[in-house]
C-alpha positions as CSV (number, residue, x, y, z in Angstrom):
1,X,-35.7,-40.1,-6.7
2,X,-32.6,-39.8,-4.5
3,X,-31.8,-36.6,-3.4
4,X,-28.1,-35.5,-1.9
5,X,-28.0,-32.6,0.7
6,X,-24.4,-31.7,-1.3
7,X,-23.0,-32.7,-4.4
8,X,-19.9,-32.6,-4.8
9,X,-18.5,-35.4,-7.0
10,X,-21.0,-33.7,-9.3
11,X,-18.8,-30.9,-8.3
12,X,-15.9,-32.4,-9.5
13,X,-16.8,-33.9,-13.0
14,X,-17.8,-30.6,-14.3
15,X,-14.5,-29.4,-13.4
16,X,-12.1,-32.7,-13.9
17,X,-10.7,-32.1,-17.1
18,X,-9.4,-28.2,-16.6
19,X,-8.9,-28.6,-12.8
20,X,-6.4,-31.4,-13.3
21,X,-4.4,-29.5,-15.6
22,X,-4.1,-27.2,-12.8
23,X,-3.5,-28.9,-10.2
24,X,-0.5,-31.1,-12.2
25,X,0.8,-27.9,-13.1
26,X,1.5,-26.4,-9.4
27,X,2.6,-29.8,-8.3
28,X,5.2,-29.2,-11.0
29,X,6.3,-25.8,-10.1
30,X,7.4,-27.2,-6.7
31,X,6.0,-25.3,-4.5
32,X,3.7,-26.6,-2.3
33,X,4.3,-24.3,0.9
34,X,3.9,-21.0,-0.1
35,X,4.2,-19.9,-3.8
36,X,1.9,-17.3,-5.8
37,X,-1.4,-19.0,-5.8
38,X,-1.8,-17.6,-2.2
39,X,-0.7,-14.3,-3.5
40,X,-2.8,-14.4,-6.6
41,X,-5.7,-16.0,-4.6
42,X,-5.6,-13.4,-1.5
43,X,-5.8,-10.8,-4.6
44,X,-8.6,-12.0,-5.8
45,X,-10.5,-12.5,-2.3
46,X,-9.7,-8.1,-1.3
47,X,-11.0,-7.0,-4.3
48,X,-14.1,-10.0,-3.7
49,X,-14.7,-8.8,-0.3
50,X,-14.6,-5.4,-1.3
51,X,-11.7,-5.1,1.3
52,X,-7.8,-3.7,1.0
53,X,-6.0,-6.5,2.3
54,X,-6.7,-10.4,2.7
55,X,-4.9,-13.5,4.0
56,X,-5.4,-16.9,3.0
57,X,-5.0,-19.4,5.7
58,X,-5.3,-22.8,7.0
59,X,-9.3,-23.1,8.1
60,X,-12.0,-20.6,9.0
61,X,-11.3,-21.8,12.4
62,X,-7.5,-20.7,12.4
63,X,-9.0,-17.2,11.1
64,X,-11.0,-16.3,13.9
65,X,-8.3,-17.6,16.2
66,X,-5.8,-14.9,14.6
67,X,-8.7,-12.1,14.4
68,X,-9.4,-12.3,18.2
69,X,-5.7,-12.7,19.8
70,X,-4.9,-9.0,17.5
71,X,-8.0,-7.8,18.3
72,X,-5.9,-8.0,21.8
73,X,-8.4,-10.7,23.2
74,X,-6.6,-12.1,25.7
75,X,-6.9,-15.1,29.1
76,X,-9.7,-13.7,31.3
77,X,-11.4,-11.2,28.7
78,X,-14.9,-12.1,27.2
79,X,-15.8,-12.3,23.6
80,X,-19.9,-11.5,22.5
81,X,-20.9,-14.2,20.5
82,X,-24.2,-16.6,19.9
83,X,-24.7,-20.6,21.3
84,X,-26.4,-21.9,18.1
85,X,-23.1,-21.7,15.8
86,X,-20.7,-24.1,15.0
87,X,-18.7,-25.1,17.9
88,X,-15.2,-24.0,16.2
89,X,-16.9,-19.8,17.2
90,X,-17.1,-21.0,20.6
91,X,-13.6,-23.3,21.0
92,X,-11.5,-20.3,19.7
93,X,-12.2,-17.6,22.4
94,X,-11.9,-20.7,25.2
95,X,-8.5,-21.9,23.3
96,X,-7.6,-18.0,24.0
97,X,-8.5,-18.3,27.9
98,X,-11.5,-16.1,27.1
99,X,-14.7,-16.7,28.1
100,X,-17.7,-16.8,25.2
101,X,-21.3,-14.3,26.5
102,X,-23.7,-15.7,24.5
103,X,-26.4,-13.3,23.0
104,X,-29.8,-15.0,22.2
105,X,-31.1,-15.2,18.2
106,X,-34.1,-14.1,16.9
107,X,-36.4,-15.9,14.1
108,X,-34.0,-15.7,11.6
109,X,-31.0,-17.8,13.6
110,X,-28.8,-14.6,13.7
111,X,-27.9,-12.7,17.2
112,X,-30.3,-10.5,18.5
113,X,-28.4,-7.0,18.3
114,X,-30.7,-5.4,20.6
115,X,-29.8,-7.9,23.5
116,X,-26.1,-6.6,22.8
117,X,-25.8,-3.8,25.3
118,X,-27.0,-5.8,28.3
119,X,-23.9,-8.2,28.0
120,X,-21.2,-6.0,27.6
121,X,-18.8,-5.5,30.7
122,X,-15.6,-4.2,31.5
123,X,-13.9,-7.4,30.5
124,X,-15.8,-7.0,26.5
125,X,-13.3,-7.5,24.3
126,X,-14.8,-8.1,20.8
127,X,-17.8,-9.1,19.5
128,X,-18.3,-12.2,17.5
129,X,-21.5,-11.9,15.3
130,X,-22.1,-15.0,13.0
131,X,-23.8,-14.7,9.6
132,X,-25.3,-17.9,9.3
133,X,-26.5,-19.9,6.6
134,X,-25.9,-16.9,4.1
135,X,-28.0,-14.0,5.9
136,X,-26.0,-11.3,7.4
137,X,-26.4,-10.3,10.9
138,X,-28.0,-6.3,11.2
139,X,-24.8,-5.0,11.1
140,X,-25.6,-1.6,11.1
141,X,-26.7,-1.9,14.6
142,X,-24.0,-3.7,15.9
143,X,-21.4,-1.4,14.5
144,X,-23.0,1.7,15.9
145,X,-22.8,-0.6,19.1
146,X,-19.2,-1.4,18.7
147,X,-18.0,3.0,18.3
148,X,-20.2,3.5,21.6
149,X,-18.5,0.9,23.6
150,X,-14.9,1.7,21.2
151,X,-15.1,-3.0,21.2
152,X,-13.8,-4.6,17.6
153,X,-15.9,-6.4,15.7
154,X,-15.0,-10.0,14.7
155,X,-17.2,-11.2,11.8
156,X,-17.8,-15.2,11.7
157,X,-17.7,-14.9,7.5
158,X,-17.6,-18.9,7.3
159,X,-20.9,-19.0,5.4
160,X,-21.4,-15.6,4.0
161,X,-19.2,-15.2,1.6
162,X,-20.4,-12.4,-0.8
163,X,-23.6,-11.8,1.3
164,X,-24.6,-8.3,1.9
165,X,-26.6,-5.7,4.6
166,X,-28.0,-2.3,3.4
167,X,-25.2,-3.3,0.2
168,X,-22.6,-4.0,2.2
169,X,-20.5,-7.1,2.0
170,X,-19.9,-9.5,4.8
171,X,-16.4,-9.1,6.1
172,X,-16.2,-5.1,5.3
173,X,-18.1,-4.5,8.5
174,X,-16.0,-5.4,11.5
175,X,-12.3,-5.2,12.6
176,X,-11.5,-8.5,10.4
177,X,-13.9,-11.1,8.5
178,X,-13.3,-14.3,8.9
179,X,-14.0,-17.3,6.3
180,X,-14.0,-21.0,5.5
181,X,-13.3,-22.9,2.2
182,X,-14.3,-26.1,3.7
183,X,-15.3,-27.8,0.9
184,X,-18.8,-27.7,2.3
185,X,-19.1,-23.9,1.7
186,X,-19.7,-21.5,-1.5
187,X,-16.4,-21.2,-2.1
188,X,-15.1,-24.3,-1.6
189,X,-11.3,-25.9,-1.3
190,X,-10.6,-29.6,-1.6
191,X,-10.3,-29.9,2.1
192,X,-10.0,-27.1,4.9
193,X,-9.0,-23.3,4.1
194,X,-10.1,-19.6,4.9
195,X,-8.7,-16.7,5.1
196,X,-9.6,-13.2,6.6
197,X,-10.2,-9.7,5.3
198,X,-9.5,-6.2,6.6
199,X,-8.8,-2.1,6.0
200,X,-6.5,-2.2,8.6
201,X,-2.8,-2.5,7.7
202,X,-1.5,-3.5,11.1
203,X,-3.6,-6.5,11.1
204,X,-2.8,-7.3,8.1
205,X,1.2,-7.8,8.6
206,X,0.5,-9.5,11.7
207,X,-1.4,-12.1,10.3
208,X,0.9,-12.3,7.8
209,X,3.8,-13.3,10.6
210,X,2.0,-15.2,12.7
211,X,0.6,-17.9,9.7
212,X,4.5,-18.5,9.4
213,X,6.1,-19.6,12.5
214,X,6.6,-15.2,12.6
215,X,9.3,-15.6,10.1
216,X,10.9,-13.0,8.6
217,X,13.1,-15.3,6.5
218,X,14.0,-18.6,6.5
219,X,16.9,-18.0,9.3
220,X,14.9,-15.0,10.9
221,X,12.2,-15.1,13.4
222,X,10.3,-11.8,14.7
223,X,7.3,-13.6,16.8
224,X,6.3,-17.3,17.8
225,X,3.5,-17.9,15.1
226,X,1.4,-20.8,13.7
227,X,1.2,-23.2,11.5
228,X,-1.5,-21.5,9.3
229,X,-0.8,-20.9,5.7
230,X,-3.0,-21.6,3.2
231,X,-1.2,-24.6,1.1
232,X,-0.4,-23.5,-3.0
233,X,-2.4,-26.4,-4.0
234,X,-5.6,-25.5,-2.1
235,X,-5.1,-21.8,-3.5
236,X,-4.4,-23.3,-7.1
237,X,-8.6,-25.2,-6.9
238,X,-9.9,-21.7,-5.1
239,X,-8.2,-19.4,-7.6
240,X,-10.3,-21.6,-10.1
241,X,-13.6,-22.0,-8.0
242,X,-13.8,-18.2,-7.2
243,X,-14.9,-18.2,-11.3
244,X,-17.8,-19.9,-10.8
245,X,-19.2,-17.9,-7.5
246,X,-21.3,-15.7,-8.6
247,X,-23.0,-18.4,-10.7
248,X,-23.7,-20.8,-7.4
249,X,-24.6,-18.2,-5.4
250,X,-27.2,-17.4,-8.4
251,X,-28.5,-20.6,-8.0
252,X,-29.0,-20.8,-4.7
253,X,-30.8,-18.1,-4.6
254,X,-32.7,-19.4,-7.8
255,X,-33.7,-22.8,-5.9
256,X,-34.8,-20.9,-2.3
257,X,-37.3,-19.1,-5.1
258,X,-38.9,-22.4,-5.9
259,X,-38.8,-23.6,-2.1
260,X,-40.5,-20.0,-1.2
261,X,-43.5,-20.9,-3.9
262,X,-43.7,-24.2,-3.5
263,X,-43.8,-24.8,0.7
264,X,-47.1,-24.8,2.8
265,X,-45.6,-21.3,4.9
266,X,-48.7,-22.3,7.1
267,X,-46.7,-25.4,8.5
268,X,-42.8,-24.5,7.1
269,X,-41.0,-21.4,8.8
270,X,-37.9,-19.7,6.9
271,X,-37.3,-16.5,6.9
272,X,-38.2,-14.1,4.3
273,X,-35.2,-12.6,2.8
274,X,-36.0,-8.5,3.4
275,X,-35.1,-5.8,1.2
276,X,-31.9,-4.7,3.2
277,X,-30.7,-8.3,2.6
278,X,-28.6,-10.1,0.1
279,X,-28.4,-14.1,1.2
280,X,-26.7,-16.3,-0.5
281,X,-27.9,-19.3,0.9
282,X,-24.9,-21.9,2.0
283,X,-27.3,-23.9,4.1
284,X,-31.6,-23.3,3.6
285,X,-33.1,-24.0,7.5
286,X,-36.8,-24.8,8.1
287,X,-38.3,-24.6,11.1
288,X,-41.2,-27.5,11.8
289,X,-42.8,-28.9,14.5
290,X,-42.1,-32.9,14.4
291,X,-38.9,-32.4,13.0
292,X,-37.1,-35.6,13.7
293,X,-40.6,-37.1,12.2
294,X,-40.1,-35.1,9.3
295,X,-36.5,-36.3,8.9
296,X,-36.8,-39.8,8.7
297,X,-40.1,-39.3,6.7
298,X,-37.8,-37.4,3.8
299,X,-35.0,-39.8,4.6
300,X,-37.6,-42.9,3.3
301,X,-38.7,-41.2,0.5
302,X,-34.5,-40.9,-0.5
303,X,-33.9,-37.2,0.6
304,X,-31.3,-36.2,2.2
305,X,-31.0,-33.2,5.0
306,X,-29.2,-32.2,7.6
307,X,-29.3,-30.4,11.0
308,X,-27.2,-27.1,11.6
309,X,-27.1,-27.1,14.7
310,X,-28.9,-30.0,17.1
311,X,-27.1,-29.2,20.5
312,X,-26.5,-25.5,21.6
313,X,-22.9,-25.1,22.6
314,X,-24.4,-23.9,26.2
315,X,-25.4,-27.1,26.4
316,X,-22.2,-29.3,25.0
317,X,-20.4,-31.5,27.3
318,X,-17.4,-29.5,26.2
319,X,-19.1,-26.0,27.5
320,X,-20.6,-27.5,30.6
321,X,-17.0,-28.8,31.6
322,X,-15.6,-25.8,31.9
323,X,-19.1,-23.9,32.7
324,X,-21.7,-25.8,34.8
325,X,-24.2,-22.4,35.6
326,X,-27.5,-23.4,34.0
327,X,-27.7,-20.0,30.8
328,X,-30.6,-20.2,29.2
329,X,-31.3,-19.0,25.6
330,X,-34.9,-19.6,24.8
331,X,-35.1,-19.1,21.4
332,X,-31.5,-20.7,20.4
333,X,-33.3,-23.9,22.3
334,X,-36.4,-24.2,21.0
335,X,-34.8,-24.1,17.1
336,X,-32.6,-26.5,18.0
337,X,-35.4,-28.8,18.5
338,X,-37.0,-27.4,15.6
339,X,-34.6,-26.7,12.6
340,X,-34.5,-28.8,9.6
341,X,-31.5,-28.5,6.7
342,X,-33.1,-28.7,3.4
343,X,-30.5,-29.5,-0.1
344,X,-29.8,-26.3,-1.9
345,X,-26.8,-26.7,-4.1
346,X,-26.3,-25.6,-7.5
347,X,-26.8,-28.8,-8.9
348,X,-30.7,-29.8,-7.9
349,X,-33.0,-30.2,-10.4
350,X,-36.3,-28.1,-10.5
351,X,-37.9,-31.3,-10.7
352,X,-36.1,-32.6,-7.1
353,X,-36.7,-29.1,-5.2
354,X,-40.7,-29.9,-6.4
355,X,-40.5,-33.4,-5.1
356,X,-39.0,-32.7,-1.6
357,X,-41.8,-29.5,-1.5
358,X,-44.5,-31.9,-2.3
359,X,-42.8,-34.6,0.0
360,X,-42.5,-32.2,3.2
361,X,-46.3,-30.6,2.0
362,X,-47.7,-33.8,1.7
363,X,-46.4,-35.4,5.4
364,X,-47.9,-32.4,6.6
365,X,-51.5,-32.7,5.5
366,X,-51.3,-36.6,7.5
367,X,-51.0,-34.9,10.5
368,X,-53.3,-32.2,10.5
């Protein structure tokens, strides 16, 4: 049996007939940069995320950059975040001339909210929690810290669209929520894309200006901005795929329950969903001994896996060029050696998941 980690070709095969018609209509309109599909997408997203405003951009990375900039982050400032995220989370801080201040994570790979306050200084200008893998951080505690110190929250929601904590949606807790629509995300474009959501009109208006060169119209420029627009074509694809988003999440959650029931929980650790959580399983990450051997074993069985992420950011060469002082984040470092991402995409069949579970369980039987 051969099991892919992701299955974008199957997704396209199922959508192809209807999607090609919509793509053709968009391209025939002549509106490639800007257009009604973008405005339509922004309205849908704001409603979906239960926020007043949404701004479509060309990547989740640009959404984070804009959000931090509009939160007032400048050269010499500090932003609190985690060392176990995708590199973009830290890169956007560096590009603004600010310093990333890392906080270690809990067993579920999300920021340890109880360690945040001790990292706050008079240079702290934002707290940026990352809802890794579709599981939200403890936003109730983080929000109370934000209010106590008057520090804005920028949520990195790249992997967590429609995830909930305490019945409240990802992206609706902070000053800005930043999302990615990269092809591997639950709501995916056919290339890079992203958006930010906010309840603050000032952030919305400033974002709309900055993503389009700061232009008021074709001839008047009120700010020096960027080229961070979403293409009309990607918005067309997202407007089509957003209809299936809740079903996609439902299927991924069902796949998780099969894993939950069948994996050997004495040898395989993964966080269980708590009563105040609603996880959307952008990824399904297990923590195991002999990770590298298991990964190779599964590959021989035709099972493709991934690792999110094998090298913590404070160990990356790019980071060490700037900050040479040794830093220790015990949980993040230990998890990086043990984490393995299993297939959980919505196109998996039950027999395929059972095959994966059996292979993993058999691997550890041989090593007992």
